[in-house]
C-alpha positions in Angstrom: 0.0 0.0 0.0 2.8 2.4 0.8 4.3 1.9 -2.7 0.9 2.6 -4.2 0.5 5.8 -2.3 4.1 6.8 -3.2 3.5 6.2 -6.9 0.2 8.0 -6.9 1.8 11.0 -5.2 4.7 10.9 -7.6 2.3 10.9 -10.6 0.3 13.8 -9.1 3.5 15.8 -8.6 4.7 15.1 -12.1 1.3 16.3 -13.4 1.5 19.4 -11.2 5.0 20.3 -12.5 3.9 19.8 -16.1 0.9 22.1 -15.6 3.0 24.7 -13.7 4.8 25.5 -16.9 1.6 26.4 -18.8 -0.7 27.7 -16.1 -0.6 31.5 -15.5 -2.5 31.3 -12.2 -0.2 29.4 -9.9 -2.2 30.0 -6.7 -5.4 28.4 -8.1 -3.4 25.5 -9.4 -1.7 25.0 -6.1 -5.0 25.0 -4.2 -6.4 22.4 -6.6 -3.4 20.1 -6.0 -3.4 20.6 -2.3 -7.0 19.4 -2.2 -6.1 16.5 -4.4 -3.2 15.5 -2.1 -5.5 15.7 1.0 -8.1 13.6 -0.8 -5.5 11.0 -1.8 -4.0 10.9 1.7 -7.5 10.5 3.2 -8.3 7.6 0.8 -5.2 5.7 1.6 -5.5 6.4 5.4 -9.1 5.1 5.3 -8.1 2.0 3.4 -5.3 1.3 5.9 -7.5 1.8 8.9 -10.1 -0.6 7.4 -7.4 -3.2 7.0 -6.3 -2.8 10.6 -9.9 -3.1 11.8 -10.5 -6.2 9.7 -7.3 -7.8 10.9 -8.1 -7.0 14.6 -11.7 -8.3 14.2 -10.4 -11.6 12.7 -7.9 -12.0 15.6 -10.4 -11.2 18.3 -12.9 -13.6 16.7 -10.3 -16.4 16.7 -9.2 -15.7 20.2 -12.7 -15.7 21.6 -13.7 -18.8 19.7 -14.5 -21.8 21.8 -12.4 -23.9 19.3 -8.9 -24.4 20.8 -7.5 -25.0 17.3 -8.6 -21.5 16.1 -7.2 -20.0 19.3 -3.8 -21.7 18.6 -3.8 -20.5 15.0 -4.5 -16.9 16.2 -1.6 -17.1 18.6 0.8 -18.5 16.0 -0.3 -15.9 13.5 0.3 -13.1 16.0 3.7 -14.5 16.9 4.8 -14.8 13.3 3.6 -11.3 12.5 5.5 -9.9 15.5 8.6 -11.7 14.4 8.2 -10.4 10.9 7.7 -6.9 12.1 10.8 -7.1 14.3 12.9 -8.4 11.4 11.7 -5.8 8.9 12.4 -3.0 11.4 15.8 -4.4 12.2 16.7 -4.7 8.5 15.3 -1.4 7.4 16.4 0.6 10.4 14.5 3.1 12.5 13.0 5.1 9.5 11.3 2.1 7.9 12.1 0.6 4.6 13.8 2.7 2.0 12.5 3.0 -1.5 14.6 2.2 -4.5 16.7 5.1 -5.5 16.7 6.6 -2.0 19.5 6.3 0.7 
């Protein structure tokens, strides 16, 4: 999702820079692009929040299940995800993963 957001922002910036060369009213253009960036950020933030809620709901349902197998699977899933998170943070450093061409 982060790469999708990054590529969408990059495309929007390229479009803005191209239009800046031909647009006489820069302030209006800037306001239009600011609104577009805010909308884009809101869309991706909403999508990410929905994914977090869905994941939390699935985990809670599994942990509250009377089925011990589902509870064990939920525990294993949480442990694996915690290990993966720790590994990716260790590999990428404190700032998160770097994108190609950066750093």
